[in-house]
matplotlib code that plots the C-alpha trace (Angstrom):
import matplotlib.pyplot as plt

x = [9.9, 6.3, 4.0, 0.8, -2.4, -4.8, -8.0, -10.7, -10.0, -8.4, -8.9, -6.2, -3.3, -2.0, -1.8, 1.7, 0.8, 2.0, 5.4, 8.7, 10.1, 7.7, 7.5, 11.2, 12.4, 9.6, 10.6, 14.3, 15.6, 12.3, 12.3, 10.0, 9.0, 7.6, 6.1, 6.1, 9.1, 10.4, 7.3, 6.5, 4.8, 6.9, 10.1, 9.0, 8.0, 11.3, 13.2, 11.3, 12.1, 15.7, 16.1, 14.7, 17.2, 14.7, 15.8, 14.0, 13.5, 11.5, 9.7, 9.0, 9.5, 12.4, 11.5, 9.6, 10.3, 13.5, 14.2, 12.7, 12.7, 14.1, 17.3, 17.5, 17.4, 19.9, 17.6, 18.8, 22.2, 20.4, 17.9, 17.5, 16.3, 14.3, 13.2, 10.2, 6.7, 4.1, 2.0, 4.7, 3.5, 6.6, 9.0, 6.9, 6.8, 10.6, 11.4, 9.1, 10.4, 14.0, 13.4, 10.9, 9.5, 7.7, 5.7, 4.6, 3.4, 1.8, 1.9, 2.7, 0.0, -1.0, -2.0, -3.4, -7.0, -6.2, -3.7, -6.3, -8.5, -5.6, -4.5, -7.4, -6.2, -2.8, -4.5, -6.7, -3.9, -1.5, -4.0, -6.1, -3.8, -0.8, -2.6, -3.6, 0.0, 1.3, -1.4, -0.9, 2.8, 2.6, 0.1, 2.4, 5.6, 4.0, 6.7, 4.6, 2.8, 1.3, 0.2, -0.9, -2.4, -2.8, -5.8, -7.4, -10.2, -11.7, -12.8, -16.3, -19.4, -20.0, -22.8, -25.5, -24.6, -21.0, -20.6, -21.2, -18.0, -17.3, -17.0, -15.1, -18.3, -19.8, -20.5, -17.5, -17.6, -15.7, -16.7, -13.3, -10.9, -8.6, -11.3, -12.8, -9.5, -8.8, -12.3, -11.5, -8.3, -10.4, -12.6, -9.5, -8.2, -11.6, -11.7, -8.2, -9.0, -12.1, -10.9, -7.3, -6.5, -9.7, -9.0, -11.0, -8.6, -5.5, -2.9, -5.1, -4.9, -2.6, -0.3, -1.0, -3.3, -4.1, -5.7, -6.4, -5.8, -7.5, -6.2, -6.7, -4.5, -1.0, 1.4, 4.9, 8.4, 9.7, 6.6, 7.2, 4.3, 2.4, -1.2, -0.9, -1.4, 1.6, 4.2, 2.4, 2.8, 6.4, 7.4, 5.6, 7.4, 10.9, 11.3, 8.8, 8.4, 4.9, 1.5, 0.2, -2.9, -5.9, -8.1, -10.5, -10.4, -13.6, -12.9, -12.6, -10.0, -8.6, -5.1, -2.6, 1.1, 2.4, 3.8, 0.5, -1.2, 2.2, 2.2, -1.3, 0.0, 3.0, 0.9, -1.6, 1.2, 2.6, -0.8, -1.4, 2.1, 1.2, -1.8, -4.6, -7.1, -9.7, -7.4, -7.7, -9.9, -10.4, -9.2, -9.6, -6.8, -7.8, -6.9, -8.5, -11.6, -9.7, -7.6, -10.7, -10.4, -10.7, -7.9, -8.0, -7.8, -4.9, -3.1, -3.6, -2.3, 0.8, 1.6, 1.3, 4.1, 6.1, 5.5, 3.8, 0.2, -2.1, 0.5, -2.2, -4.9, -8.0, -8.3, -11.9, -11.5, -10.4, -13.0, -11.6, -12.3, -14.8, -13.7, -15.6, -16.3, -15.8, -14.2, -14.3, -13.3, -14.7, -11.6, -13.3, -12.4, -8.7, -9.0, -10.8, -9.1, -5.5, -5.5, -4.2, -5.0, -4.0, -1.3, -0.4, -2.5, -2.8, -0.5, 2.1, 1.8, 2.4, 5.2, 7.0, 6.4, 7.7, 10.8, 11.6, 11.4, 13.2, 16.1, 16.1, 16.4, 19.0, 21.0, 20.9, 21.1, 17.9, 18.4, 18.9, 15.7, 13.7, 14.8, 14.1, 10.6, 10.1, 11.2, 8.9, 5.9, 6.5, 7.1, 3.7, 1.0]
y = [21.9, 22.8, 20.7, 19.4, 21.4, 20.6, 19.0, 18.7, 18.7, 15.3, 13.0, 10.3, 12.6, 16.0, 18.5, 17.7, 14.6, 14.8, 16.5, 14.6, 16.5, 14.5, 11.2, 10.7, 11.0, 8.7, 5.9, 6.3, 3.3, 1.5, -2.3, -2.7, -5.8, -5.4, -8.4, -8.2, -5.8, -6.9, -5.7, -2.3, -0.8, -2.7, -1.5, 2.1, 1.6, -0.1, 2.8, 5.4, 3.7, 2.9, 6.6, 7.4, 5.1, 2.6, -1.0, -2.8, -6.5, -8.1, -11.3, -11.8, -13.9, -13.2, -10.3, -11.7, -9.0, -8.0, -5.1, -4.6, -1.7, -3.8, -4.4, -1.0, 0.7, -1.7, -2.4, -5.8, -4.8, -2.2, -4.5, -8.0, -9.8, -13.0, -14.7, -16.9, -17.7, -15.9, -19.2, -21.0, -20.5, -22.0, -19.7, -16.6, -17.4, -18.1, -14.8, -12.7, -14.6, -13.8, -10.1, -9.2, -6.2, -3.4, -2.5, -4.8, -3.7, -6.6, -6.1, -9.6, -10.7, -12.0, -8.5, -9.0, -9.5, -11.3, -13.6, -14.5, -16.0, -18.1, -19.2, -18.8, -21.2, -19.7, -16.3, -17.4, -19.1, -16.2, -13.4, -15.1, -17.7, -15.5, -12.8, -15.3, -16.5, -13.0, -12.2, -15.6, -15.3, -11.7, -12.9, -15.7, -13.7, -10.6, -8.0, -6.0, -2.9, -2.2, -4.2, -2.5, -4.9, -3.8, -5.0, -3.1, -0.8, -3.9, -5.5, -4.0, -5.6, -3.8, -1.2, -0.6, 3.1, 3.2, 6.8, 6.1, 6.1, 3.2, 3.8, 1.6, 0.2, -0.8, -4.5, -6.5, -8.8, -9.9, -11.0, -12.1, -14.3, -11.5, -9.2, -12.1, -13.2, -9.6, -9.4, -12.8, -11.3, -8.4, -11.0, -12.6, -9.2, -8.4, -11.7, -11.3, -7.7, -8.7, -12.0, -11.2, -7.5, -5.8, -2.1, -2.2, -4.8, -2.8, -2.5, -4.8, -8.2, -7.3, -4.5, -4.6, -2.4, -3.5, -1.8, -2.7, -0.2, 0.0, 2.1, 2.4, 2.1, 3.3, 4.6, 5.8, 4.9, 1.3, -0.8, -3.5, -5.8, -7.5, -6.5, -2.9, 0.0, 2.2, -0.6, -1.6, 1.9, 2.2, -1.1, -0.1, 3.2, 2.3, -1.3, -2.7, 0.5, -0.5, 0.9, -0.1, -2.3, -1.1, -3.9, -2.0, 1.6, 2.9, 1.6, 4.4, 4.0, 6.1, 6.9, 8.1, 8.1, 5.2, 7.4, 8.9, 5.8, 4.8, 8.1, 7.2, 3.9, 5.5, 8.2, 5.5, 3.3, 6.2, 6.9, 3.3, 3.0, 5.9, 4.0, 5.7, 2.9, 4.8, 4.4, 0.6, -0.9, -0.2, 2.8, 4.1, 6.0, 7.4, 10.4, 13.7, 13.9, 14.9, 11.7, 9.5, 9.1, 6.2, 4.0, 5.5, 9.1, 8.1, 6.6, 9.7, 11.9, 9.8, 9.4, 13.2, 13.6, 11.0, 12.9, 9.7, 11.0, 8.4, 5.6, 3.0, 0.8, -0.7, -4.4, -5.1, -8.8, -10.3, -11.2, -9.8, -11.3, -9.3, -6.3, -3.5, -0.7, 2.1, 2.2, 5.3, 5.5, 7.8, 9.1, 11.4, 9.1, 9.4, 13.2, 13.9, 11.4, 11.3, 14.6, 12.7, 13.9, 13.3, 15.8, 15.3, 16.3, 13.7, 15.9, 15.8, 12.0, 11.5, 14.0, 12.2, 8.8, 9.9, 11.6, 8.4, 6.1, 8.5, 8.6, 4.8, 4.4, 7.1, 5.1, 7.8, 7.7, 6.0, 6.2, 9.9, 10.5, 8.1, 9.9, 13.2, 12.1, 10.9, 14.3, 16.1, 14.4, 16.4, 19.7, 19.6, 21.3]
z = [5.4, 6.1, 8.2, 6.7, 6.5, 9.4, 8.4, 11.0, 14.7, 14.8, 17.7, 17.5, 18.5, 18.9, 16.0, 14.9, 12.8, 9.2, 9.1, 8.8, 11.8, 13.9, 12.1, 11.3, 15.0, 16.1, 13.7, 14.2, 16.0, 16.1, 15.4, 12.4, 10.5, 6.9, 5.2, 1.4, 1.6, -1.8, -3.7, -5.1, -2.1, 0.3, -1.2, -1.0, 2.7, 3.4, 1.8, 3.8, 7.0, 6.1, 5.2, 8.6, 10.3, 11.7, 12.4, 9.6, 9.0, 6.2, 5.2, 1.5, -1.6, -3.8, -6.1, -9.1, -11.7, -13.5, -12.9, -9.5, -7.0, -4.1, -5.9, -7.6, -4.2, -2.7, 0.3, 1.3, 2.8, 5.0, 6.7, 8.2, 5.1, 5.1, 1.9, 3.1, 2.1, 4.2, 4.0, 6.0, 9.6, 11.2, 9.2, 10.0, 13.7, 13.9, 12.2, 14.4, 17.4, 16.4, 15.4, 18.1, 16.2, 17.9, 14.8, 12.0, 8.6, 6.8, 3.0, 1.7, -0.7, -4.1, -5.3, -8.8, -9.9, -13.2, -11.4, -8.9, -11.7, -12.8, -9.3, -6.9, -4.3, -4.1, -3.8, -0.9, 0.9, 0.6, 1.4, 4.1, 5.7, 5.4, 7.3, 10.0, 10.2, 10.9, 13.5, 15.3, 15.4, 16.7, 19.3, 20.4, 20.5, 22.1, 21.2, 18.7, 20.1, 16.6, 13.6, 10.5, 7.9, 4.3, 2.3, -0.6, -1.7, -3.5, -0.2, -0.4, -1.9, -5.1, -4.9, -7.4, -7.6, -9.0, -8.0, -4.3, -2.1, 0.2, 3.9, 6.4, 7.8, 4.5, 3.7, 2.7, -0.4, -3.4, -6.9, -8.1, -6.0, -5.2, -3.8, -1.9, -0.5, 0.8, 2.3, 3.9, 5.3, 6.8, 8.5, 10.0, 11.2, 12.7, 14.5, 16.0, 17.0, 18.9, 20.2, 21.2, 20.7, 21.7, 22.3, 25.6, 26.9, 25.9, 28.7, 30.8, 28.9, 26.0, 24.7, 21.0, 18.8, 15.3, 12.2, 8.6, 5.8, 2.4, -0.4, -4.1, -7.2, -6.3, -8.9, -8.9, -10.0, -9.6, -10.5, -13.1, -12.1, -14.8, -15.6, -14.2, -16.5, -15.5, -15.9, -19.1, -20.5, -19.3, -21.0, -24.2, -24.4, -23.2, -24.1, -26.6, -28.7, -29.6, -28.5, -25.1, -25.1, -22.9, -21.6, -19.4, -20.7, -19.1, -15.6, -13.1, -10.4, -7.5, -8.7, -6.0, -5.6, -3.6, -0.9, 0.0, 1.6, 3.0, 4.9, 6.2, 7.4, 9.2, 10.9, 12.0, 13.3, 15.4, 17.0, 17.7, 19.3, 21.5, 22.8, 20.9, 21.2, 19.0, 16.1, 16.0, 13.3, 9.5, 7.5, 4.0, 2.2, -1.1, -3.4, -4.0, -6.2, -9.4, -9.3, -10.0, -13.8, -16.3, -17.3, -20.8, -19.4, -17.2, -20.2, -22.3, -19.5, -18.9, -22.6, -22.9, -20.3, -22.2, -25.5, -26.9, -27.3, -28.8, -28.3, -27.3, -28.7, -27.1, -27.1, -28.0, -28.8, -25.5, -22.9, -19.7, -16.2, -14.2, -12.3, -10.7, -13.1, -10.5, -7.1, -4.9, -1.2, 1.4, 3.4, 5.9, 8.8, 8.1, 7.4, 10.7, 13.0, 11.6, 9.8, 6.8, 3.4, -0.2, -1.1, -4.7, -7.7, -10.5, -12.6, -9.8, -9.4, -13.1, -13.3, -10.5, -12.0, -15.4, -13.8, -11.8, -14.8, -17.1, -14.6, -14.5, -18.2, -18.3, -15.8, -13.1, -9.3, -8.3, -4.5, -4.7, -6.7, -4.5, -1.4, -3.0, -3.8, -0.2, 1.1, -1.3, 0.3, 3.4, 1.6, 0.0, 2.1]

ax = plt.figure().add_subplot(projection="3d")
ax.plot(x, y, z, "-o")
ax.set_aspect("equal")
plt.show()
């Protein structure tokens, strides 16, 4: 396997950063807690770390889709599994006290914009209070050396110039309840960082470094969530046998394979664990320029791989809830400090996604193909 191409000089660590030969041995045997481990991104992260022989525990709700990646990959027997609501402060504290993780990845969330309009209070409670619960429990227990908290690219106040990329220090905001709840979670993270986990006090008053991570629209095999374009296309082609309906065809999004931001989270966690105080704070993880395309363009590309060109229609009658028309992340911070970079072209992302789902509907070995995709991330320069 080849190590990743160096980008910039890098200041958070040495130049070995992004190859599996360095990451896998680091995480092997580490005690790691993942919240939201039954979700799409959480299941991929769990599988990576199980594959690397970490000691993984997880807090999440029971998977809410059928099928779901958590069960397909048979993750539960390989971890310490806890089905609990992240809003339950007592349960969160008891689990963290019992497991005493060294590294926490907080992914548990209500992740859908449309759902946030239907259930705004649940969204605010889950995304803001849930984040506070994790941070407070980690503070009280004191075992965690690293906490990486996942928010979203939608935390930024929408700019007048839709082509302008958002940087980590840009103003936070949120038109819809989901975006606002994630911006609120960022405020909670910032408060805990400055009040209890300040980098200048590291090794003096505390032993924990924390960071928030913001990434765009992730795609890949194993997502069956509602109101997401890739699962909608897959269901239309393999199950419904009817054209997929596009609700926001002109919206531009940063499409990236789910493993790419996860790689960023893992590299960041390693550097934080090693005491790199300059790595605390907020980080963007977005794709390369060519991966910023409209929903309609993505649909046409994916349907082409599925040999179903034109198998969609645009819904012009339904009044959709407000969403930002364009979202673009500036990722220079991660490139320069972590030497992280997006590795997969859009074509490769879609090819891998189609291969995964085709294998699933052909009743193939899903653990094998998932682990092969994980390995391929580190073979791509």
